[in-house]
C-alpha positions as CSV (number, residue, x, y, z in Angstrom):
1,X,-10.8,38.6,10.8
2,X,-8.3,35.8,10.1
3,X,-9.6,32.3,9.2
4,X,-8.5,29.6,11.7
5,X,-6.2,27.0,10.2
6,X,-8.0,23.7,9.6
7,X,-7.6,20.5,11.6
8,X,-7.7,17.5,9.2
9,X,-8.7,13.9,10.1
10,X,-7.6,11.1,7.8
11,X,-9.1,7.6,8.0
12,X,-7.3,4.4,6.9
13,X,-8.7,1.6,9.0
14,X,-7.0,-1.7,8.5
15,X,-4.5,-0.9,11.2
16,X,-1.1,-2.1,10.2
17,X,0.3,1.4,9.9
18,X,2.9,3.2,12.0
19,X,5.3,6.1,11.6
20,X,8.5,4.2,11.2
21,X,9.5,0.9,9.4
22,X,6.3,0.5,7.5
23,X,5.5,-3.2,6.8
24,X,4.5,-2.7,3.2
25,X,3.8,-6.0,1.4
26,X,3.1,-7.8,4.6
27,X,-0.3,-8.8,3.2
28,X,-2.9,-7.6,0.7
29,X,-3.9,-4.6,2.9
30,X,-0.4,-3.2,3.3
31,X,0.4,-2.0,-0.2
32,X,1.3,1.5,-1.5
33,X,-1.7,3.1,0.1
34,X,0.0,2.7,3.5
35,X,2.9,4.8,2.4
36,X,0.5,7.2,0.7
37,X,-1.5,8.1,3.8
38,X,1.6,8.3,6.0
39,X,3.3,10.7,3.5
40,X,0.1,12.6,3.1
41,X,-0.1,13.1,6.9
42,X,3.5,14.2,7.0
43,X,3.3,16.7,4.2
44,X,0.0,18.2,5.4
45,X,1.6,18.7,8.9
46,X,4.4,20.6,7.3
47,X,2.1,23.1,5.7
48,X,1.8,26.4,7.6
49,X,-1.8,26.7,6.7
50,X,-2.7,23.4,8.5
51,X,-3.2,23.4,12.2
52,X,-3.2,19.7,12.9
53,X,-3.5,16.3,11.3
54,X,-4.7,13.0,12.9
55,X,-4.6,9.7,11.0
56,X,-7.2,7.4,12.4
57,X,-6.7,3.7,12.1
58,X,-7.7,0.5,14.0
59,X,-6.1,-0.5,17.3
60,X,-4.7,-4.0,17.2
61,X,-3.4,-6.0,20.1
62,X,-2.4,-9.3,18.5
63,X,0.7,-11.5,19.1
64,X,0.9,-12.1,15.3
65,X,1.8,-8.5,14.7
66,X,4.0,-5.8,16.2
67,X,3.1,-4.3,19.6
68,X,3.4,-0.9,17.9
69,X,-0.2,-1.3,16.7
70,X,-1.7,-1.3,20.1
71,X,-0.6,2.2,21.1
72,X,-3.7,4.4,21.2
73,X,-1.9,7.6,20.3
74,X,1.4,7.7,18.4
75,X,3.0,11.1,18.1
76,X,4.6,11.5,14.7
77,X,5.6,15.1,15.0
78,X,4.2,18.2,16.8
79,X,1.3,18.5,14.4
80,X,0.7,14.9,13.3
81,X,-0.5,11.9,15.3
82,X,-1.7,8.4,14.6
83,X,-4.9,7.7,16.6
84,X,-5.9,4.1,17.0
85,X,-9.6,3.2,17.8
86,X,-10.5,-0.3,18.8
87,X,-13.5,-2.0,17.0
88,X,-14.5,-5.6,16.3
89,X,-12.2,-6.9,19.0
90,X,-8.4,-6.5,19.1
91,X,-7.2,-9.2,16.7
92,X,-5.9,-8.2,13.3
93,X,-8.3,-9.0,10.4
94,X,-8.3,-8.3,6.7
95,X,-10.3,-5.3,5.5
96,X,-13.2,-7.4,4.0
97,X,-14.0,-8.6,7.6
98,X,-14.3,-5.1,9.0
99,X,-17.6,-4.2,7.5
100,X,-19.8,-5.3,10.4
101,X,-17.8,-3.3,12.8
102,X,-17.7,0.1,11.1
103,X,-20.6,1.6,13.0
104,X,-18.8,0.7,16.3
105,X,-15.8,2.6,14.9
106,X,-17.9,5.6,14.0
107,X,-19.4,5.7,17.5
108,X,-16.0,5.5,19.3
109,X,-14.5,8.1,17.0
110,X,-17.4,10.5,17.9
111,X,-16.7,9.8,21.6
112,X,-13.0,10.5,21.0
113,X,-13.8,13.9,19.3
114,X,-16.2,14.9,22.0
115,X,-13.7,13.8,24.8
116,X,-10.9,15.9,23.2
117,X,-13.1,19.0,22.6
118,X,-11.6,19.5,19.2
119,X,-13.9,19.3,16.1
120,X,-12.2,18.5,12.8
121,X,-12.6,20.9,9.9
122,X,-12.2,18.3,7.1
123,X,-12.5,14.5,7.1
124,X,-10.6,12.5,4.4
125,X,-11.5,8.8,4.0
126,X,-9.1,6.3,2.3
127,X,-10.5,3.0,0.9
128,X,-14.2,2.4,1.1
129,X,-14.1,1.4,4.8
130,X,-12.3,4.6,5.7
131,X,-14.6,6.5,3.3
132,X,-17.7,5.1,5.0
133,X,-16.5,6.3,8.4
134,X,-15.5,9.7,7.2
135,X,-18.8,10.0,5.3
136,X,-20.8,9.2,8.5
137,X,-18.8,11.8,10.5
138,X,-19.3,14.4,7.7
139,X,-23.0,13.9,7.9
140,X,-23.2,14.0,11.7
141,X,-21.0,17.1,12.1
142,X,-21.7,18.9,8.8
143,X,-18.1,18.7,7.6
144,X,-16.5,18.7,4.1
145,X,-15.8,15.1,3.0
146,X,-12.8,14.2,0.9
147,X,-12.3,10.7,-0.5
148,X,-9.4,8.7,-2.0
149,X,-10.3,5.2,-3.2
150,X,-6.9,3.8,-4.1
151,X,-8.6,0.9,-5.8
152,X,-12.2,0.3,-6.6
153,X,-14.7,-2.6,-6.2
154,X,-16.2,-2.6,-9.7
155,X,-12.7,-2.9,-11.3
156,X,-11.8,-5.6,-8.9
157,X,-15.0,-7.6,-9.6
158,X,-14.4,-7.4,-13.3
159,X,-10.8,-8.6,-13.0
160,X,-11.7,-11.5,-10.7
161,X,-14.6,-12.6,-13.1
162,X,-12.0,-12.6,-16.0
163,X,-9.8,-14.8,-13.9
164,X,-12.6,-17.4,-13.6
165,X,-14.2,-16.7,-10.2
166,X,-18.0,-16.6,-10.1
167,X,-19.7,-13.5,-8.7
168,X,-21.0,-15.6,-5.8
169,X,-17.4,-16.6,-4.9
170,X,-16.2,-13.0,-5.2
171,X,-19.1,-11.8,-2.9
172,X,-18.4,-14.5,-0.3
173,X,-14.7,-13.9,-0.2
174,X,-14.3,-10.2,-0.7
175,X,-17.8,-8.8,0.3
176,X,-17.6,-7.0,-3.0
177,X,-21.4,-6.2,-3.1
178,X,-21.1,-4.3,0.2
179,X,-18.0,-2.5,-1.0
180,X,-19.6,-1.4,-4.3
181,X,-22.8,-0.2,-2.6
182,X,-20.6,1.8,-0.2
183,X,-18.5,3.3,-3.0
184,X,-21.7,4.4,-4.8
185,X,-22.9,6.2,-1.6
186,X,-19.5,7.8,-1.1
187,X,-19.5,9.2,-4.7
188,X,-23.0,10.6,-4.2
189,X,-21.9,12.4,-1.0
190,X,-18.2,13.3,-1.4
191,X,-17.3,17.0,-1.8
192,X,-14.0,16.0,-3.5
193,X,-12.4,12.8,-4.8
194,X,-8.6,12.8,-5.0
195,X,-7.1,10.5,-7.7
196,X,-3.6,9.8,-8.9
197,X,-4.3,9.9,-12.7
198,X,-7.0,11.0,-15.1
199,X,-7.1,7.4,-16.3
200,X,-8.3,6.4,-12.9
201,X,-11.2,8.9,-13.2
202,X,-12.3,7.7,-16.6
203,X,-11.6,3.9,-16.5
204,X,-12.3,3.2,-12.8
205,X,-14.7,5.8,-11.3
206,X,-16.3,5.8,-14.7
207,X,-17.8,2.4,-14.0
208,X,-20.1,3.9,-11.2
209,X,-23.6,5.2,-11.4
210,X,-22.7,8.4,-9.4
211,X,-19.4,9.0,-11.3
212,X,-20.4,12.5,-12.3
213,X,-21.6,13.7,-8.9
214,X,-18.3,14.6,-7.1
215,X,-15.6,17.0,-8.1
216,X,-12.3,15.3,-8.9
217,X,-8.7,16.5,-8.3
218,X,-5.7,14.7,-9.8
219,X,-2.7,14.8,-7.4
220,X,0.0,12.4,-8.7
221,X,2.0,10.8,-5.9
222,X,5.7,11.8,-5.8
223,X,8.9,10.3,-4.3
224,X,11.7,11.4,-2.0
225,X,14.4,12.2,-4.5
226,X,17.0,12.2,-1.6
227,X,16.2,8.5,-1.1
228,X,15.5,7.4,-4.7
229,X,18.5,8.9,-6.4
230,X,20.3,7.4,-9.5
231,X,22.8,4.6,-9.0
232,X,25.6,6.7,-10.6
233,X,25.4,9.3,-7.8
234,X,27.3,6.8,-5.6
235,X,30.2,6.9,-8.0
236,X,30.8,10.6,-7.5
237,X,33.4,11.7,-4.9
238,X,31.3,14.6,-3.7
239,X,28.2,12.5,-3.0
240,X,27.4,12.3,0.7
241,X,25.9,8.8,1.1
242,X,24.6,8.0,4.5
243,X,25.9,5.1,6.5
244,X,22.5,3.5,6.5
245,X,22.3,3.7,2.7
246,X,25.8,2.1,2.3
247,X,24.9,-0.7,4.7
248,X,21.6,-1.3,2.9
249,X,23.5,-1.6,-0.4
250,X,25.9,-4.1,1.0
251,X,23.2,-6.0,2.8
252,X,21.0,-6.4,-0.3
253,X,24.0,-7.5,-2.5
254,X,24.9,-10.1,0.1
255,X,21.3,-11.3,0.2
256,X,21.0,-11.6,-3.5
257,X,24.3,-13.2,-4.0
258,X,23.5,-16.1,-1.8
259,X,20.8,-17.1,-4.3
260,X,22.8,-16.7,-7.5
261,X,25.4,-19.0,-9.1
262,X,26.5,-16.1,-11.4
263,X,25.8,-12.9,-9.4
264,X,27.5,-10.6,-11.9
265,X,24.7,-11.1,-14.5
266,X,22.2,-8.3,-15.2
267,X,19.3,-8.4,-12.8
268,X,15.6,-8.6,-13.5
269,X,14.0,-7.1,-10.4
270,X,10.3,-7.3,-9.3
271,X,8.9,-5.8,-6.1
272,X,5.3,-6.1,-5.0
273,X,3.1,-7.5,-2.3
274,X,1.9,-11.2,-2.8
275,X,-1.4,-10.5,-4.5
276,X,-2.8,-12.3,-7.5
277,X,-3.3,-9.2,-9.5
278,X,0.5,-8.5,-9.2
279,X,1.0,-11.5,-11.6
280,X,4.1,-12.9,-10.0
281,X,3.4,-16.4,-11.4
282,X,3.2,-14.9,-14.9
283,X,6.6,-13.4,-14.5
284,X,8.2,-16.6,-13.3
285,X,6.6,-18.5,-16.1
286,X,7.9,-16.0,-18.7
287,X,11.4,-16.3,-17.3
288,X,11.2,-20.0,-16.8
289,X,10.2,-20.7,-20.4
290,X,12.9,-18.5,-21.9
291,X,16.3,-20.2,-21.7
292,X,18.0,-17.4,-23.6
293,X,16.8,-14.9,-21.0
294,X,18.0,-17.2,-18.2
295,X,21.4,-17.3,-19.8
296,X,21.5,-13.4,-20.0
297,X,20.1,-12.4,-16.6
298,X,19.1,-13.4,-13.0
299,X,15.6,-12.9,-11.6
300,X,14.9,-11.4,-8.2
301,X,11.4,-11.3,-6.8
302,X,10.7,-9.4,-3.5
303,X,7.1,-10.5,-2.8
304,X,6.3,-8.7,0.4
305,X,7.4,-9.8,3.9
306,X,7.0,-13.4,5.2
307,X,8.1,-15.7,7.9
308,X,6.0,-18.8,7.6
309,X,3.9,-19.2,4.4
310,X,1.6,-21.7,6.1
311,X,0.6,-19.0,8.7
312,X,-0.4,-16.4,6.1
313,X,-3.8,-15.6,4.7
314,X,-5.2,-17.6,1.8
315,X,-4.5,-15.1,-0.9
316,X,-0.8,-14.5,0.1
317,X,-0.2,-18.2,0.8
318,X,-1.6,-19.2,-2.6
319,X,0.5,-16.6,-4.5
320,X,3.7,-17.5,-2.7
321,X,3.1,-21.3,-3.1
322,X,2.5,-20.8,-6.9
323,X,5.8,-18.8,-7.1
324,X,7.8,-21.6,-5.3
325,X,6.2,-24.3,-7.4
326,X,7.0,-22.5,-10.6
327,X,10.6,-21.9,-9.5
328,X,10.9,-25.7,-8.9
329,X,9.0,-26.6,-12.1
330,X,11.4,-24.6,-14.3
331,X,14.5,-25.5,-12.1
332,X,15.5,-21.9,-11.5
333,X,17.7,-22.6,-8.5
334,X,20.9,-20.5,-8.8
335,X,19.1,-18.1,-11.2
336,X,16.2,-16.8,-9.1
337,X,16.2,-15.0,-5.8
338,X,13.2,-14.9,-3.5
339,X,14.3,-13.1,-0.3
340,X,11.8,-13.2,2.7
341,X,12.2,-9.6,3.9
342,X,13.5,-6.2,3.1
343,X,13.6,-2.8,4.8
344,X,11.5,-0.2,2.9
345,X,13.4,2.9,4.1
346,X,16.8,2.0,2.9
347,X,16.9,-1.4,1.2
348,X,14.2,-0.8,-1.4
349,X,16.0,2.3,-2.9
350,X,19.2,0.3,-2.8
351,X,17.6,-2.5,-4.8
352,X,16.7,-0.2,-7.7
353,X,20.3,1.1,-7.7
354,X,21.7,-2.4,-7.7
355,X,19.5,-3.4,-10.7
356,X,20.6,-0.3,-12.6
357,X,24.3,-0.7,-11.7
358,X,24.1,-4.3,-13.1
359,X,22.5,-3.0,-16.3
360,X,19.3,-4.8,-15.4
361,X,15.6,-3.9,-15.5
362,X,12.8,-3.4,-13.1
363,X,9.5,-5.0,-14.1
364,X,6.0,-4.5,-12.9
365,X,4.0,-7.5,-14.4
366,X,0.7,-6.6,-12.6
367,X,-2.5,-7.3,-14.5
368,X,-3.9,-4.0,-13.3
369,X,-2.3,-1.1,-11.6
370,X,-4.2,2.0,-10.3
371,X,-1.0,4.0,-10.2
372,X,2.2,2.0,-9.8
373,X,4.4,3.7,-7.3
374,X,7.2,1.2,-7.8
375,X,7.4,2.3,-11.5
376,X,7.9,5.9,-10.4
377,X,10.5,4.8,-7.8
378,X,12.4,2.7,-10.4
Protein backbone atom coordinates (compact mmCIF):
# COMPACT_ATOMS: atom_id res chain seq x y z
CA UNK A 1 0.00 0.00 0.00
CA UNK A 2 1.60 3.35 -1.03
CA UNK A 3 2.50 5.79 1.75
CA UNK A 4 0.73 9.15 1.43
CA UNK A 5 3.01 12.08 0.70
CA UNK A 6 3.51 14.29 3.78
CA UNK A 7 2.01 17.71 4.43
CA UNK A 8 4.62 19.95 6.15
CA UNK A 9 3.89 22.97 8.34
CA UNK A 10 6.70 25.49 8.89
CA UNK A 11 6.53 28.11 11.67
CA UNK A 12 8.34 31.47 11.53
CA UNK A 13 6.27 33.84 13.61
CA UNK A 14 7.58 37.41 13.54
CA UNK A 15 5.44 38.19 10.50
CA UNK A 16 7.45 40.33 8.06
CA UNK A 17 7.61 37.61 5.46
CA UNK A 18 6.06 37.44 2.01
CA UNK A 19 6.66 35.57 -1.23
CA UNK A 20 8.13 38.48 -3.23
CA UNK A 21 10.45 41.42 -2.50
CA UNK A 22 11.56 40.24 0.94
CA UNK A 23 12.36 43.14 3.27
CA UNK A 24 15.57 41.61 4.57
CA UNK A 25 17.47 43.95 6.87
CA UNK A 26 14.40 46.01 7.71
CA UNK A 27 15.05 45.31 11.40
CA UNK A 28 16.76 42.77 13.67
CA UNK A 29 14.08 40.15 12.96
CA UNK A 30 14.35 40.22 9.17
CA UNK A 31 17.78 38.73 8.55
CA UNK A 32 18.87 35.72 6.55
CA UNK A 33 16.41 33.40 8.30
CA UNK A 34 13.55 35.10 6.39
CA UNK A 35 15.12 34.07 3.10
CA UNK A 36 15.97 30.67 4.58
CA UNK A 37 12.38 29.73 5.44
CA UNK A 38 10.97 31.06 2.17
CA UNK A 39 13.49 29.11 0.11
CA UNK A 40 12.93 26.04 2.27
CA UNK A 41 9.20 26.25 1.56
CA UNK A 42 9.85 26.71 -2.16
CA UNK A 43 12.21 23.76 -2.44
CA UNK A 44 10.04 21.45 -0.34
CA UNK A 45 7.05 22.28 -2.55
CA UNK A 46 9.07 21.34 -5.64
CA UNK A 47 9.73 17.84 -4.34
CA UNK A 48 7.52 15.12 -5.77
CA UNK A 49 7.47 13.30 -2.42
CA UNK A 50 5.90 16.31 -0.61
CA UNK A 51 2.14 16.82 -0.84
CA UNK A 52 1.87 20.36 0.49
CA UNK A 53 3.75 23.02 2.47
CA UNK A 54 2.30 25.82 4.61
CA UNK A 55 4.48 28.50 6.20
CA UNK A 56 2.74 29.88 9.29
CA UNK A 57 3.56 33.39 10.42
CA UNK A 58 1.85 36.23 12.27
CA UNK A 59 -0.84 38.38 10.65
CA UNK A 60 0.02 42.08 10.85
CA UNK A 61 -2.27 45.00 10.00
CA UNK A 62 -0.14 48.05 10.75
CA UNK A 63 0.30 51.28 8.76
CA UNK A 64 4.03 51.19 9.54
CA UNK A 65 4.50 48.10 7.37
CA UNK A 66 3.26 46.81 4.02
CA UNK A 67 -0.39 45.79 3.63
CA UNK A 68 0.90 42.46 2.22
CA UNK A 69 1.31 41.20 5.78
CA UNK A 70 -2.42 41.35 6.58
CA UNK A 71 -3.44 38.82 3.91
CA UNK A 72 -4.58 35.69 5.84
CA UNK A 73 -3.61 33.32 3.00
CA UNK A 74 -0.95 34.05 0.37
CA UNK A 75 -0.65 31.51 -2.43
CA UNK A 76 3.02 31.09 -3.39
CA UNK A 77 2.52 28.19 -5.78
CA UNK A 78 0.10 25.30 -6.18
CA UNK A 79 1.67 23.40 -3.27
CA UNK A 80 2.96 26.24 -1.06
CA UNK A 81 1.07 28.88 0.94
CA UNK A 82 1.88 31.47 3.59
CA UNK A 83 -0.73 31.28 6.37
CA UNK A 84 -1.03 34.30 8.67
CA UNK A 85 -2.53 33.83 12.14
CA UNK A 86 -3.33 36.88 14.29
CA UNK A 87 -2.15 36.98 17.91
CA UNK A 88 -1.36 39.72 20.41
CA UNK A 89 -3.29 42.30 18.42
CA UNK A 90 -2.45 43.32 14.88
CA UNK A 91 0.43 45.77 15.36
CA UNK A 92 3.93 44.69 14.41
CA UNK A 93 6.16 43.87 17.36
CA UNK A 94 9.68 42.53 17.69
CA UNK A 95 10.02 38.85 18.49
CA UNK A 96 10.99 39.39 22.16
CA UNK A 97 7.52 40.84 22.82
CA UNK A 98 5.68 37.86 21.32
CA UNK A 99 6.25 35.45 24.21
CA UNK A 100 3.02 36.27 26.15
CA UNK A 101 0.94 35.66 23.01
CA UNK A 102 2.26 32.29 21.84
CA UNK A 103 -0.48 30.22 23.52
CA UNK A 104 -3.06 32.32 21.65
CA UNK A 105 -1.18 31.51 18.45
CA UNK A 106 -1.21 27.78 19.27
CA UNK A 107 -4.97 27.84 19.98
CA UNK A 108 -5.78 29.66 16.74
CA UNK A 109 -3.53 27.36 14.71
CA UNK A 110 -5.36 24.33 16.13
CA UNK A 111 -8.66 25.92 15.10
CA UNK A 112 -7.23 26.56 11.61
CA UNK A 113 -6.16 22.91 11.28
CA UNK A 114 -9.54 21.59 12.45
CA UNK A 115 -11.46 24.03 10.25
CA UNK A 116 -9.53 22.92 7.18
CA UNK A 117 -9.81 19.21 7.98
CA UNK A 118 -6.17 18.56 7.04
CA UNK A 119 -3.74 17.31 9.67
CA UNK A 120 -0.03 18.02 9.11
CA UNK A 121 2.37 15.09 9.02
CA UNK A 122 5.44 17.10 10.17
CA UNK A 123 5.83 20.42 12.01
CA UNK A 124 9.05 22.42 11.69
CA UNK A 125 9.69 25.37 14.02
CA UNK A 126 12.12 28.20 13.27
CA UNK A 127 13.56 30.36 16.06
CA UNK A 128 12.48 29.57 19.65
CA UNK A 129 9.05 31.21 19.30
CA UNK A 130 8.23 29.18 16.19
CA UNK A 131 9.83 26.17 17.88
CA UNK A 132 7.57 26.59 20.91
CA UNK A 133 4.43 26.64 18.76
CA UNK A 134 5.54 23.66 16.65
CA UNK A 135 6.47 21.72 19.82
CA UNK A 136 3.02 22.34 21.33
CA UNK A 137 1.29 21.14 18.17
CA UNK A 138 3.55 18.08 18.00
CA UNK A 139 2.57 17.16 21.56
CA UNK A 140 -1.16 17.75 20.99
CA UNK A 141 -1.41 15.86 17.69
CA UNK A 142 1.42 13.35 18.17
CA UNK A 143 3.52 14.62 15.25
CA UNK A 144 7.23 14.51 14.39
CA UNK A 145 8.87 17.79 15.46
CA UNK A 146 11.77 19.34 13.55
CA UNK A 147 13.58 22.46 14.80
CA UNK A 148 15.97 25.04 13.30
CA UNK A 149 17.27 27.61 15.78
CA UNK A 150 19.09 30.01 13.39
CA UNK A 151 20.65 31.69 16.44
CA UNK A 152 20.67 30.66 20.10
CA UNK A 153 19.97 32.45 23.36
CA UNK A 154 22.95 31.22 25.38
CA UNK A 155 25.39 32.40 22.69
CA UNK A 156 23.60 35.76 22.51
CA UNK A 157 23.69 36.18 26.29
CA UNK A 158 27.44 35.48 26.40
CA UNK A 159 28.06 37.97 23.60
CA UNK A 160 26.01 40.75 25.24
CA UNK A 161 27.71 40.20 28.62
CA UNK A 162 31.09 40.54 26.86
CA UNK A 163 29.89 43.85 25.43
CA UNK A 164 29.24 45.20 28.92
CA UNK A 165 25.51 44.65 29.47
CA UNK A 166 24.43 43.14 32.78
CA UNK A 167 22.36 39.96 32.84
CA UNK A 168 19.46 41.95 34.32
CA UNK A 169 19.58 44.35 31.36
CA UNK A 170 19.71 41.50 28.85
CA UNK A 171 16.75 39.75 30.49
CA UNK A 172 14.70 42.96 30.55
CA UNK A 173 15.37 43.89 26.93
CA UNK A 174 15.53 40.51 25.19
CA UNK A 175 13.58 38.18 27.56
CA UNK A 176 16.65 35.96 27.27
CA UNK A 177 15.73 33.83 30.29
CA UNK A 178 12.41 32.81 28.72
CA UNK A 179 14.15 32.15 25.42
CA UNK A 180 16.83 29.88 26.93
CA UNK A 181 14.26 27.93 28.97
CA UNK A 182 12.21 27.37 25.82
CA UNK A 183 15.28 26.29 23.84
CA UNK A 184 16.13 23.72 26.54
CA UNK A 185 12.59 22.28 26.34
CA UNK A 186 12.75 22.23 22.54
CA UNK A 187 16.04 20.28 22.56
CA UNK A 188 14.57 17.81 25.05
CA UNK A 189 11.56 17.21 22.77
CA UNK A 190 12.73 17.66 19.14
CA UNK A 191 12.98 14.60 16.92
CA UNK A 192 15.46 16.36 14.64
CA UNK A 193 17.46 19.61 14.78
CA UNK A 194 18.59 21.04 11.42
CA UNK A 195 21.78 23.11 11.51
CA UNK A 196 23.90 24.85 8.89
CA UNK A 197 27.33 23.71 10.16
CA UNK A 198 28.94 21.23 12.54
CA UNK A 199 30.47 24.22 14.30
CA UNK A 200 26.93 25.33 15.20
CA UNK A 201 26.26 21.96 16.85
CA UNK A 202 29.47 21.99 18.88
CA UNK A 203 29.90 25.66 19.78
CA UNK A 204 26.27 26.81 20.10
CA UNK A 205 23.99 23.87 20.85
CA UNK A 206 26.88 22.51 22.91
CA UNK A 207 26.14 25.19 25.54
CA UNK A 208 22.80 23.54 26.44
CA UNK A 209 21.99 20.95 29.08
CA UNK A 210 19.94 18.88 26.61
CA UNK A 211 22.46 19.15 23.77
CA UNK A 212 22.83 15.37 23.44
CA UNK A 213 19.12 14.52 23.33
CA UNK A 214 18.04 15.31 19.73
CA UNK A 215 19.40 13.98 16.46
CA UNK A 216 21.18 16.66 14.38
CA UNK A 217 21.32 17.01 10.60
CA UNK A 218 23.71 19.47 8.94
CA UNK A 219 22.17 21.00 5.79
CA UNK A 220 24.33 23.90 4.55
CA UNK A 221 22.25 26.63 2.89
CA UNK A 222 22.92 27.19 -0.80
CA UNK A 223 22.47 30.03 -3.27
CA UNK A 224 20.81 30.54 -6.63
CA UNK A 225 23.76 30.36 -9.02
CA UNK A 226 21.63 31.83 -11.81
CA UNK A 227 21.36 34.99 -9.69
CA UNK A 228 24.74 35.05 -7.93
CA UNK A 229 26.99 34.51 -10.93
CA UNK A 230 30.55 35.91 -11.35
CA UNK A 231 30.95 39.46 -12.64
CA UNK A 232 32.95 38.34 -15.69
CA UNK A 233 29.94 36.46 -17.09
CA UNK A 234 28.54 39.84 -18.10
CA UNK A 235 31.58 40.37 -20.32
CA UNK A 236 30.83 37.34 -22.47
CA UNK A 237 28.88 37.86 -25.68
CA UNK A 238 26.83 34.71 -25.24
CA UNK A 239 25.66 35.53 -21.72
CA UNK A 240 21.92 36.15 -21.54
CA UNK A 241 21.59 38.81 -18.87
CA UNK A 242 18.02 39.71 -17.96
CA UNK A 243 16.78 43.25 -18.35
CA UNK A 244 16.12 43.37 -14.59
CA UNK A 245 19.74 42.43 -13.83
CA UNK A 246 21.04 45.06 -16.25
CA UNK A 247 18.83 47.73 -14.73
CA UNK A 248 19.88 46.73 -11.19
CA UNK A 249 23.56 47.03 -12.15
CA UNK A 250 23.05 50.51 -13.59
CA UNK A 251 20.87 51.58 -10.67
CA UNK A 252 23.38 50.47 -8.04
CA UNK A 253 26.29 52.14 -9.85
CA UNK A 254 24.31 55.39 -10.02
CA UNK A 255 23.44 55.14 -6.31
CA UNK A 256 27.04 54.48 -5.27
CA UNK A 257 28.51 57.15 -7.53
CA UNK A 258 26.44 59.91 -5.98
CA UNK A 259 28.38 59.35 -2.72
CA UNK A 260 31.92 59.08 -4.09
CA UNK A 261 34.31 61.81 -5.22
CA UNK A 262 36.44 59.16 -6.98
CA UNK A 263 34.01 56.40 -8.00
CA UNK A 264 36.64 54.46 -9.98
CA UNK A 265 38.51 53.35 -6.86
CA UNK A 266 38.23 49.72 -5.67
CA UNK A 267 35.21 49.15 -3.45
CA UNK A 268 35.04 47.77 0.09
CA UNK A 269 31.48 46.41 0.38
CA UNK A 270 29.58 45.50 3.55
CA UNK A 271 25.99 44.26 3.58
CA UNK A 272 24.03 43.42 6.74
CA UNK A 273 21.03 44.38 8.81
CA UNK A 274 21.61 47.14 11.43
CA UNK A 275 22.38 44.92 14.41
CA UNK A 276 25.14 45.48 16.99
CA UNK A 277 26.67 42.05 16.49
CA UNK A 278 27.21 42.90 12.81
CA UNK A 279 29.93 45.33 14.04
CA UNK A 280 29.29 48.07 11.48
CA UNK A 281 30.84 50.71 13.76
CA UNK A 282 34.01 48.60 14.02
CA UNK A 283 34.31 48.57 10.23
CA UNK A 284 33.86 52.36 9.94
CA UNK A 285 36.43 52.88 12.72
CA UNK A 286 38.97 50.63 10.99
CA UNK A 287 38.50 52.42 7.68
CA UNK A 288 38.40 55.87 9.28
CA UNK A 289 41.69 55.39 11.13
CA UNK A 290 43.58 54.11 8.07
CA UNK A 291 44.40 56.99 5.73
CA UNK A 292 46.28 54.71 3.35
CA UNK A 293 43.20 52.50 2.98
CA UNK A 294 41.03 55.57 2.33
CA UNK A 295 43.42 56.62 -0.45
CA UNK A 296 43.22 53.14 -2.00
CA UNK A 297 39.50 52.35 -1.82
CA UNK A 298 35.96 53.58 -1.20
CA UNK A 299 33.70 52.08 1.48
CA UNK A 300 30.01 51.19 0.90
CA UNK A 301 27.81 49.99 3.76
CA UNK A 302 24.32 48.71 3.04
CA UNK A 303 22.86 48.49 6.55
CA UNK A 304 19.35 47.23 5.95
CA UNK A 305 16.39 49.31 4.81
CA UNK A 306 15.46 52.62 6.37
CA UNK A 307 13.30 55.71 5.86
CA UNK A 308 13.43 57.63 9.13
CA UNK A 309 16.03 56.55 11.71
CA UNK A 310 14.09 58.28 14.50
CA UNK A 311 11.11 55.99 13.81
CA UNK A 312 13.14 52.78 14.07
CA UNK A 313 13.49 50.45 17.05
CA UNK A 314 16.15 51.21 19.68
CA UNK A 315 18.69 48.65 18.45
CA UNK A 316 18.56 49.69 14.79
CA UNK A 317 18.45 53.41 15.62
CA UNK A 318 21.51 53.11 17.87
CA UNK A 319 23.54 51.17 15.28
CA UNK A 320 22.71 53.57 12.45
CA UNK A 321 23.35 56.63 14.62
CA UNK A 322 26.77 55.25 15.58
CA UNK A 323 27.53 54.68 11.90
CA UNK A 324 26.60 58.25 10.95
CA UNK A 325 28.54 59.74 13.87
CA UNK A 326 31.63 57.71 12.98
CA UNK A 327 31.34 58.81 9.35
CA UNK A 328 31.32 62.43 10.53
CA UNK A 329 34.07 61.90 13.12
CA UNK A 330 36.50 60.57 10.52
CA UNK A 331 35.26 62.98 7.80
CA UNK A 332 34.51 60.20 5.33
CA UNK A 333 32.28 62.26 3.04
CA UNK A 334 33.06 61.48 -0.58
CA UNK A 335 34.70 58.19 0.44
CA UNK A 336 31.84 56.32 2.16
CA UNK A 337 28.43 55.38 0.76
CA UNK A 338 25.45 54.65 3.04
CA UNK A 339 22.42 54.02 0.76
CA UNK A 340 19.01 53.76 2.46
CA UNK A 341 17.52 50.89 0.46
CA UNK A 342 18.26 48.10 -1.98
CA UNK A 343 16.28 45.40 -3.74
CA UNK A 344 17.30 41.89 -2.68
CA UNK A 345 16.26 40.02 -5.79
CA UNK A 346 18.37 41.92 -8.31
CA UNK A 347 20.37 44.73 -6.68
CA UNK A 348 22.18 42.67 -4.02
CA UNK A 349 23.66 40.24 -6.59
CA UNK A 350 24.62 43.27 -8.69
CA UNK A 351 26.46 44.81 -5.72
CA UNK A 352 28.77 41.81 -5.37
CA UNK A 353 29.54 41.94 -9.09
CA UNK A 354 30.23 45.69 -8.94
CA UNK A 355 32.68 45.16 -6.06
CA UNK A 356 34.42 42.35 -7.95
CA UNK A 357 34.54 44.32 -11.21
CA UNK A 358 36.20 47.23 -9.36
CA UNK A 359 38.80 44.81 -7.90
CA UNK A 360 37.36 45.40 -4.46
CA UNK A 361 36.46 43.15 -1.53
CA UNK A 362 33.39 42.11 0.41
CA UNK A 363 33.76 42.15 4.18
CA UNK A 364 31.62 40.65 6.92
CA UNK A 365 32.90 42.25 10.15
CA UNK A 366 30.32 40.55 12.41
CA UNK A 367 31.42 39.67 15.94
CA UNK A 368 29.60 36.32 15.64
CA UNK A 369 27.97 34.70 12.63
CA UNK A 370 25.92 31.46 12.87
CA UNK A 371 26.41 30.82 9.15
CA UNK A 372 27.08 33.95 7.09
CA UNK A 373 24.92 33.72 3.98
CA UNK A 374 26.44 36.93 2.58
CA UNK A 375 29.87 35.28 2.62
CA UNK A 376 28.55 32.46 0.48
CA UNK A 377 26.86 34.91 -1.90
CA UNK A 378 30.03 36.98 -2.23
